[in-house]
Each structure stands twice: as C-alpha cells, then as structure tokens.
MARVO-865407 format. One record per residue (C-alpha): x, z, y; residue in three letters. Coordinates in nm, 4 decimals, m for minus. Layout:
BEGIN
+----------+----------+----------+------+
!       px !       pz !       py ! type !
+----------+----------+----------+------+
!        X !        Z !        Y !  Ala !
...
+----------+----------+----------+------+
***
This chain:
BEGIN
+----------+----------+----------+------+
!       px !       pz !       py ! type !
+----------+----------+----------+------+
!  11.4294 !   4.8392 !   6.2850 !  Met !
!  11.3950 !   4.5116 !   6.4639 !  Thr !
!  11.0698 !   4.3945 !   6.6149 !  Ile !
!  11.0252 !   4.0288 !   6.6992 !  Thr !
!  10.7865 !   3.9474 !   6.9796 !  Leu !
!  10.6334 !   3.6098 !   7.0544 !  Pro !
!  10.8589 !   3.4208 !   7.2985 !  Pro !
!  10.5967 !   3.4190 !   7.5749 !  Glu !
!  10.5684 !   3.7990 !   7.5512 !  Leu !
!  10.9462 !   3.8424 !   7.5534 !  Glu !
!  10.9492 !   3.6634 !   7.8889 !  Lys !
!  10.6927 !   3.9061 !   8.0306 !  Gln !
!  10.8334 !   4.2468 !   7.9324 !  Ile !
!  11.1776 !   4.4020 !   7.9074 !  Thr !
!  11.3048 !   4.5772 !   7.5945 !  Pro !
!  11.2666 !   4.9072 !   7.7818 !  Gln !
!  10.8994 !   4.8309 !   7.8547 !  Glu !
!  10.8435 !   4.7370 !   7.4910 !  Ala !
!  11.0002 !   5.0661 !   7.3785 !  Ala !
!  10.7793 !   5.2575 !   7.6220 !  Leu !
!  10.4654 !   5.0833 !   7.4937 !  His !
!  10.5661 !   5.1553 !   7.1338 !  Leu !
!  10.6370 !   5.5199 !   7.2138 !  Ala !
!  10.3055 !   5.5651 !   7.3946 !  Ile !
!  10.1145 !   5.4011 !   7.1109 !  Gly !
!  10.2805 !   5.6182 !   6.8477 !  Leu !
!  10.2189 !   5.9299 !   7.0562 !  Phe !
!   9.8546 !   5.8431 !   7.1229 !  Ala !
!   9.8056 !   5.7864 !   6.7485 !  Asp !
!   9.9594 !   6.1301 !   6.6705 !  Asp !
!  10.2461 !   5.9711 !   6.4772 !  Lys !
!  10.5194 !   6.1293 !   6.6910 !  Val !
!  10.5590 !   6.4311 !   6.9164 !  Thr !
!  10.6053 !   6.4137 !   7.2910 !  Leu !
!  10.9787 !   6.4673 !   7.2493 !  Gly !
!  11.0075 !   6.1990 !   6.9840 !  Gln !
!  10.8094 !   5.9548 !   7.1963 !  Ala !
!  11.0331 !   6.0240 !   7.4962 !  Ala !
!  11.3379 !   5.9598 !   7.2779 !  Ser !
!  11.1931 !   5.6309 !   7.1496 !  Ile !
!  11.1190 !   5.5230 !   7.5070 !  Ala !
!  11.4639 !   5.6311 !   7.6246 !  Gly !
!  11.3203 !   5.8480 !   7.9025 !  Ile !
!  11.2801 !   6.2197 !   7.9715 !  Ser !
!  10.9730 !   6.4122 !   7.8620 !  Gln !
!  10.8584 !   6.4620 !   8.2237 !  Pro !
!  10.8887 !   6.0865 !   8.2809 !  Ala !
!  10.6860 !   6.0188 !   7.9662 !  Leu !
!  10.4227 !   6.2699 !   8.0767 !  Leu !
!  10.3992 !   6.0799 !   8.4043 !  Gln !
!  10.3521 !   5.7507 !   8.2167 !  Glu !
!  10.0841 !   5.9074 !   7.9956 !  Leu !
!   9.9080 !   6.0380 !   8.3051 !  Gly !
!   9.9104 !   5.6928 !   8.4649 !  Lys !
!   9.7349 !   5.5629 !   8.1558 !  Arg !
!   9.4990 !   5.8625 !   8.1335 !  Arg !
!   9.6215 !   5.9440 !   7.7841 !  Ile !
!   9.5523 !   6.3113 !   7.7063 !  Pro !
!   9.8362 !   6.5329 !   7.5934 !  Val !
!   9.7679 !   6.7795 !   7.3154 !  Tyr !
!  10.0502 !   7.0260 !   7.2850 !  Tyr !
!  10.0082 !   7.2024 !   6.9531 !  Gly !
!  10.2022 !   7.4728 !   6.7733 !  Val !
!  10.4111 !   7.2206 !   6.5786 !  Glu !
!  10.5246 !   7.0476 !   6.8981 !  Glu !
!  10.6052 !   7.3830 !   7.0571 !  Leu !
!  10.8124 !   7.4880 !   6.7562 !  Glu !
!  11.0025 !   7.1570 !   6.7586 !  Gln !
!  11.0707 !   7.1841 !   7.1315 !  Asp !
!  11.1926 !   7.5428 !   7.0949 !  Ile !
!  11.4239 !   7.4363 !   6.8116 !  Ala !
!  11.5602 !   7.1528 !   7.0257 !  Thr !
!  11.6245 !   7.3831 !   7.3215 !  Val !
!  11.7932 !   7.6413 !   7.0988 !  Glu !
!  12.0120 !   7.3705 !   6.9446 !  Lys !
!  12.1112 !   7.2466 !   7.2906 !  Asp !
!  12.1944 !   7.6001 !   7.4043 !  Ile !
!  12.4156 !   7.6597 !   7.0986 !  Trp !
!  12.5901 !   7.3264 !   7.1485 !  Gln !
!  12.6597 !   7.4037 !   7.5135 !  Gln !
!  12.7857 !   7.7523 !   7.4260 !  Ala !
!  13.0230 !   7.6029 !   7.1688 !  Gly !
!  13.1959 !   7.3769 !   7.4194 !  Arg !
+----------+----------+----------+------+
***
C-alpha cells in the first residue's frame, strides 16, 4: 500500500513518523492489536506503549490480544529452538 501525502505535510514529517501516526490511529480505532500496531510503526511494543502514554491513549488488553501475543512468543521460541 502506498499513501500519498500533500507535499507540505511530507516536508513536516518523516516516513517513520507517518507510520507511527497510522499505527496509533489504527490501534485507537480497534482495527489492530498492540503487536500489529508496533509492527506497522516499526518499533517495539514497549516503545509503542510509551508513545500511547504520551498521547494519553488508553490501552485495552483483551483476551484476543493475549492469545495472539502468546502465539507469537511460542512461535519465536520454536524458531529459536530450531536454529
């Protein structure tokens, strides 16, 4: 997906900042999980949590997010064990 910004906005923010804003917006609108938003922004989950805190955006951590995070951790453990 390619997003075109107005030229004056492109001069004001970096692609990384744009990705962070997109990720935060999607997360705040319950379109993506915390992990997905961190991936979109290209930062770690703790770093994203810090950014959300700066903006006073509440974090709801539901069962679905927990299950996805557990699956991700298990996948990472199996990949590391297979090396």
